[in-house]
C-alpha positions as CSV (number, residue, x, y, z in Angstrom):
1,X,107.4,147.0,107.2
2,X,109.0,146.6,103.8
3,X,112.4,146.1,105.4
4,X,111.2,143.1,107.3
5,X,108.1,141.7,105.6
6,X,106.3,142.1,102.3
7,X,102.5,142.2,102.2
8,X,101.1,140.3,99.2
9,X,97.3,140.4,99.6
10,X,94.5,140.5,102.1
11,X,93.2,137.0,102.9
12,X,90.8,137.5,105.8
13,X,88.9,140.2,107.6
14,X,86.8,139.9,110.7
15,X,85.4,141.9,113.6
16,X,88.8,142.7,115.1
17,X,91.4,142.8,112.4
18,X,92.7,142.0,108.9
19,X,95.1,139.2,107.9
20,X,97.5,139.5,105.0
21,X,99.6,136.9,103.3
22,X,103.2,137.9,103.0
23,X,106.8,136.8,103.2
24,X,109.9,137.6,105.1
25,X,112.1,140.0,103.1
26,X,115.4,138.3,103.9
27,X,114.5,134.6,103.7
28,X,111.3,134.6,101.5
29,X,109.5,132.5,104.1
30,X,105.7,132.7,103.8
31,X,104.0,134.3,106.8
32,X,100.5,135.5,107.8
33,X,100.5,139.0,109.1
34,X,97.5,140.1,111.2
35,X,96.8,143.8,111.8
36,X,94.8,144.6,115.0
37,X,93.7,148.3,115.1
38,X,93.8,149.5,118.7
39,X,90.8,151.8,118.7
40,X,89.3,151.1,122.1
41,X,90.4,149.6,125.4
42,X,88.1,146.6,125.2
43,X,89.7,145.5,121.9
44,X,93.2,146.3,123.1
45,X,92.7,144.0,126.1
46,X,91.7,141.2,123.8
47,X,94.7,141.8,121.6
48,X,97.1,141.7,124.6
49,X,95.5,138.5,125.7
50,X,96.1,137.0,122.3
51,X,99.7,138.2,122.2
52,X,100.4,136.9,125.7
53,X,98.9,133.5,124.9
54,X,100.8,133.1,121.6
55,X,104.0,134.1,123.3
56,X,103.4,131.5,126.0
57,X,102.9,128.8,123.4
58,X,105.8,130.1,121.3
59,X,106.8,127.4,118.7
60,X,106.6,124.6,121.2
61,X,103.8,122.5,119.7
62,X,103.2,121.5,116.1
63,X,99.4,121.8,116.4
64,X,99.3,125.3,117.8
65,X,99.9,128.3,115.4
66,X,103.3,129.8,115.8
67,X,104.0,133.5,116.4
68,X,107.2,134.7,114.7
69,X,107.2,138.3,116.0
70,X,105.0,141.3,117.0
71,X,105.3,144.9,115.8
72,X,103.7,148.0,117.2
73,X,102.5,150.8,114.9
74,X,102.4,154.1,116.8
75,X,101.9,156.4,113.8
76,X,101.7,156.5,110.0
77,X,105.5,156.2,109.8
78,X,106.4,154.5,113.0
79,X,106.6,150.7,113.2
80,X,108.9,148.8,115.6
81,X,109.3,145.2,116.8
82,X,108.3,144.5,120.3
83,X,110.9,142.8,122.6
84,X,110.1,139.3,123.7
85,X,108.3,139.2,127.0
86,X,107.4,142.9,126.9
87,X,104.0,144.5,126.4
88,X,103.5,148.0,125.0
89,X,103.2,150.3,128.0
90,X,100.7,152.6,126.2
91,X,98.4,149.7,125.4
92,X,98.6,148.4,129.0
93,X,97.8,151.9,130.2
94,X,94.8,152.2,127.9
95,X,93.4,149.0,129.3
96,X,93.9,150.1,132.9
97,X,92.5,153.6,132.3
98,X,89.6,152.5,130.2
99,X,90.5,155.0,127.5
100,X,92.9,154.9,124.6
101,X,96.3,156.5,125.3
102,X,97.5,158.1,122.1
103,X,101.1,158.1,121.0
104,X,102.9,161.5,121.1
105,X,103.1,163.0,117.6
106,X,106.9,163.4,117.8
107,X,107.4,159.7,118.0
108,X,106.5,159.1,114.4
109,X,109.5,157.8,112.5
110,X,110.4,157.6,108.9
111,X,109.2,154.1,108.0
112,X,106.8,153.7,105.2
113,X,103.2,153.1,106.3
114,X,102.1,149.5,105.7
115,X,99.5,149.1,103.0
116,X,96.0,148.1,104.1
117,X,93.8,147.8,101.1
118,X,90.1,147.7,101.8
119,X,88.0,144.8,100.4
120,X,84.7,143.3,101.4
121,X,84.6,141.9,104.9
122,X,84.8,138.2,105.6
123,X,83.0,137.4,108.9
124,X,85.0,135.9,111.8
125,X,88.1,135.1,109.7
126,X,90.7,137.2,111.5
127,X,93.1,134.2,111.7
128,X,92.2,132.6,108.3
129,X,95.3,132.6,106.2
130,X,93.8,131.4,102.9
131,X,90.8,132.8,101.1
132,X,88.1,130.1,101.2
133,X,87.1,129.0,97.7
134,X,83.4,129.1,97.2
135,X,81.7,125.8,97.9
136,X,78.5,124.8,96.1
137,X,75.6,126.9,97.3
138,X,73.7,124.3,99.4
139,X,70.6,126.4,99.7
140,X,70.1,125.9,96.0
141,X,71.1,122.2,95.5
142,X,70.8,120.5,98.8
143,X,67.7,121.2,100.8
144,X,68.7,118.7,103.5
145,X,71.4,121.0,104.9
146,X,69.7,122.5,107.9
147,X,69.8,126.2,108.6
148,X,70.2,128.2,111.7
149,X,67.0,130.3,112.2
150,X,67.2,134.1,111.8
151,X,67.0,136.6,114.7
152,X,68.5,134.3,117.3
153,X,70.7,136.0,119.8
154,X,74.4,135.3,119.6
155,X,76.6,135.3,122.6
156,X,79.9,136.4,121.2
157,X,80.6,140.0,122.3
158,X,82.0,141.2,119.0
159,X,82.0,144.7,117.6
160,X,83.1,145.5,114.1
161,X,85.9,148.0,113.6
162,X,83.5,150.3,111.8
163,X,81.2,150.4,114.9
164,X,83.9,151.2,117.4
165,X,83.8,154.8,118.6
166,X,86.8,157.1,118.5
167,X,89.2,155.4,116.0
168,X,92.9,156.1,116.8
169,X,94.5,156.8,113.5
170,X,97.2,154.2,112.7
171,X,98.0,152.8,116.2
172,X,97.9,149.0,115.8
173,X,99.5,145.7,116.6
174,X,100.9,143.5,113.8
175,X,101.2,139.8,114.6
176,X,103.5,137.8,112.3
177,X,102.5,134.1,112.3
178,X,103.2,131.0,110.4
179,X,101.4,130.6,107.1
180,X,98.9,127.8,106.6
181,X,98.1,126.9,103.0
182,X,95.1,124.6,103.7
183,X,92.6,127.1,104.9
184,X,90.5,126.5,108.0
185,X,89.1,123.1,109.0
186,X,85.7,123.8,107.5
187,X,87.1,124.6,104.1
188,X,89.6,121.8,104.2
189,X,87.4,118.9,105.1
190,X,84.2,119.9,103.3
191,X,86.1,120.5,100.0
192,X,87.2,116.9,100.0
193,X,85.5,113.5,100.0
194,X,85.2,112.0,103.5
195,X,88.2,110.1,104.6
196,X,88.0,108.3,108.0
197,X,91.8,108.1,108.5
198,X,92.1,111.8,107.8
199,X,89.3,112.6,110.3
200,X,90.9,110.4,112.9
201,X,94.2,112.2,112.4
202,X,92.5,115.6,112.8
203,X,90.8,114.5,116.0
204,X,94.0,113.2,117.6
205,X,96.0,116.3,116.7
206,X,93.3,118.6,118.2
207,X,93.5,116.5,121.4
208,X,97.2,117.0,121.6
209,X,97.0,120.7,121.0
210,X,94.3,121.4,123.7
211,X,96.2,119.2,126.2
212,X,99.3,121.3,125.6
213,X,97.4,124.6,126.0
214,X,95.7,123.4,129.2
215,X,99.0,122.3,130.6
216,X,100.2,125.9,130.2
217,X,97.1,127.2,131.9
218,X,95.6,128.5,128.7
219,X,91.8,128.1,128.1
220,X,91.0,128.9,124.5
221,X,87.2,129.7,125.0
222,X,86.5,129.8,121.3
223,X,87.4,126.4,119.9
224,X,85.6,125.8,116.5
225,X,86.5,124.7,113.0
226,X,86.9,128.3,111.9
227,X,89.7,128.7,114.4
228,X,91.6,125.6,113.4
229,X,94.0,126.1,110.4
230,X,95.5,123.4,108.2
231,X,99.0,123.1,106.8
232,X,99.4,120.7,103.8
233,X,102.3,118.4,104.0
234,X,103.4,115.2,102.1
235,X,102.5,113.1,105.2
236,X,99.0,114.6,105.4
237,X,97.3,117.6,107.0
238,X,98.7,119.3,110.1
239,X,96.1,121.2,112.0
240,X,96.9,124.3,114.0
241,X,94.7,125.8,116.8
242,X,94.6,129.6,116.2
243,X,92.8,132.8,117.2
244,X,93.5,133.3,120.9
245,X,91.6,136.6,121.2
246,X,89.2,135.2,123.8
247,X,91.7,133.0,125.6
248,X,92.6,133.3,129.2
249,X,95.7,132.4,131.0
250,X,96.0,131.1,134.6
251,X,96.3,128.0,136.6
252,X,98.5,125.4,134.8
253,X,100.5,122.7,136.5
254,X,101.6,123.4,140.0
255,X,103.5,120.7,141.9
256,X,102.4,118.1,139.4
257,X,98.7,119.0,139.8
258,X,96.7,120.8,137.2
259,X,95.0,123.8,138.8
260,X,91.7,125.2,137.5
261,X,90.8,128.8,137.0
262,X,87.2,129.8,137.0
263,X,85.7,132.3,134.4
264,X,82.5,134.1,134.4
265,X,82.2,136.1,131.1
266,X,79.9,134.6,128.5
267,X,81.9,134.4,125.3
268,X,82.5,132.1,122.4
269,X,80.5,131.0,119.4
270,X,77.1,129.7,120.1
271,X,77.2,126.3,118.4
272,X,80.3,125.2,120.4
273,X,79.7,126.8,123.8
274,X,79.2,124.6,126.8
275,X,76.0,124.5,128.8
276,X,77.5,126.2,131.8
277,X,78.7,129.1,129.5
278,X,75.2,129.4,128.0
279,X,73.7,129.5,131.5
280,X,76.0,132.3,132.7
281,X,77.6,130.2,135.4
282,X,81.2,130.2,136.3
283,X,83.2,127.7,134.3
284,X,86.6,126.2,133.8
285,X,88.8,124.9,131.0
286,X,86.4,121.9,130.8
287,X,84.3,124.2,128.6
288,X,87.0,123.7,125.9
289,X,86.4,119.9,126.2
290,X,82.7,120.4,125.4
291,X,83.6,122.5,122.3
292,X,86.0,119.8,121.2
293,X,83.2,117.2,121.6
294,X,81.0,119.2,119.3
295,X,83.8,119.5,116.7
296,X,84.7,115.8,116.9
297,X,81.1,114.7,116.4
298,X,80.7,117.0,113.4
299,X,84.1,115.9,111.9
300,X,83.6,112.2,112.3
301,X,80.0,112.2,110.9
302,X,80.3,115.2,108.6
303,X,77.5,117.0,110.2
304,X,76.9,120.5,108.8
305,X,74.6,123.5,109.1
306,X,74.1,126.9,107.5
307,X,74.7,129.9,109.8
308,X,72.1,132.6,109.4
309,X,72.7,135.0,106.6
310,X,75.2,132.7,104.9
311,X,75.2,130.0,102.2
312,X,78.4,128.2,103.2
313,X,78.2,125.0,105.2
314,X,79.8,124.9,108.7
315,X,80.8,121.8,110.6
316,X,78.9,121.5,113.8
317,X,76.5,119.3,115.7
318,X,73.1,120.5,117.0
319,X,69.7,119.6,118.3
320,X,66.5,120.0,116.1
321,X,63.6,121.5,118.0
322,X,59.9,121.6,117.1
323,X,58.1,120.8,113.9
324,X,59.9,123.6,112.1
325,X,63.2,121.8,112.8
326,X,65.0,124.8,114.3
327,X,68.6,124.2,115.1
328,X,69.5,124.6,118.7
329,X,73.2,124.5,119.8
330,X,74.0,121.5,121.9
331,X,75.1,123.6,124.9
332,X,71.9,125.7,124.8
333,X,69.7,122.5,124.6
334,X,71.6,120.9,127.5
335,X,71.3,124.0,129.6
336,X,67.6,124.0,129.1
337,X,67.3,120.3,129.7
338,X,70.3,118.5,131.2
339,X,68.6,115.1,130.7
340,X,68.2,115.4,126.9
341,X,69.4,112.2,125.1
342,X,71.8,113.0,122.3
343,X,71.6,110.6,119.4
344,X,75.1,109.5,118.5
345,X,75.6,108.7,115.7
346,X,73.2,111.1,114.1
347,X,71.1,109.3,111.6
348,X,69.9,112.1,109.4
349,X,70.7,115.5,108.0
350,X,74.4,114.8,107.5
351,X,76.2,116.3,104.5
352,X,76.7,113.8,101.6
353,X,78.9,112.0,100.8
354,X,78.8,110.3,104.2
355,X,81.7,108.7,106.1
356,X,81.1,105.6,108.2
357,X,79.5,106.5,111.5
358,X,81.7,106.4,114.6
359,X,81.8,103.1,116.5
360,X,80.4,102.3,119.9
361,X,83.6,103.2,121.9
362,X,83.9,106.6,120.1
363,X,80.2,107.3,120.6
364,X,80.6,106.7,124.4
365,X,83.6,109.0,124.5
366,X,81.7,111.8,122.6
367,X,78.8,111.5,125.1
368,X,81.3,111.9,127.9
369,X,82.8,115.0,126.3
370,X,79.4,116.5,125.8
371,X,78.2,115.8,129.4
372,X,76.1,118.5,131.1
373,X,78.3,118.3,134.2
374,X,81.7,119.6,133.3
375,X,83.4,117.6,136.1
376,X,82.4,114.3,134.4
377,X,84.0,115.3,131.1
378,X,87.5,113.8,130.5
379,X,90.3,116.3,131.2
380,X,92.5,117.3,128.3
381,X,95.6,115.4,129.5
382,X,93.6,112.1,129.3
383,X,91.7,112.8,126.1
384,X,94.3,111.8,123.5
385,X,94.8,108.4,125.1
386,X,91.1,107.8,125.3
387,X,90.6,108.8,121.7
388,X,93.3,106.4,120.5
389,X,91.9,103.6,122.7
390,X,88.3,104.2,121.3
391,X,89.4,104.2,117.7
392,X,91.4,101.1,118.2
393,X,88.5,99.3,119.8
394,X,86.1,100.3,117.0
395,X,88.6,99.2,114.4
396,X,88.2,95.6,115.6
């Protein structure tokens, strides 16, 4: 590893892996290096999905995180780059057999084992490339920030590395990606005063990124502010869609028409999942449009909540239920009652300081993106034009 990259520090840790900040040994270019321990076939399948998706996007879109290279660690002293377009045969075999295929002991080389220091875990930050500075504890100073109730089931099928049976020594995948110095979208926006022009730029960039992914037949399936990273530039923030561990590839454009693949597994993060995903129905890439709608609404109005067990605000829209004011994810609420009327703009419980609310044209578009019927949501290839049109109308 030292011959190619230098690890500087750990900057993120989640259920599936650890991310380090580092740089290329020859050029000094900053990179983020993500280590994914291959301890069971279920995790390995997710890693291969992420690798395949990131290779498909390559460096072809400014708003999608770029993969520089991938290395396979087969032992404490064996680390080698993977050839473009190739998947590690042992990992593919592990997925097909349903059990981990260990590397033969005689394949260990003489490379120095990469350093993996252990620090406290950061939940769901496997693609975060900057440690998030502590924001003010809103549970102490701002009682208006609503909280997610405890003991509510979450749909994301994650297991921590410590809970996975039968760890496999040092066998791991290392993904070397571009480094983003602005943290994730939550940290970036909530650590700054509201700026409508910045918010509009973020929304447009995300439209462009998802349209690009869908044109390649990639459905992300876990779009949320945590999985959007920010690069700081003199011209403003450049956002990057990241973390493709739950993504699926298929479909794409055939003979000029966009084909739709159907999925059945319930996965994602509860505040951003579409109603059809909550309901366990088959769904398409239009579920990503719903997730974007939740994000856009939260970004434009600065709507936040506190996830259970945390004190840090998250961007996300929701429905309040009952006298206790329990927070219900939009998708869950719409699955329970497809006729529920969403109040856009939200007139209460937004995080101060408050930006101007979205105008009528943008509110209409948000309602279309958050429709219960996925077929009535605008497709990704039309979304950017509709966002630009709505913002232009509202500016007059």
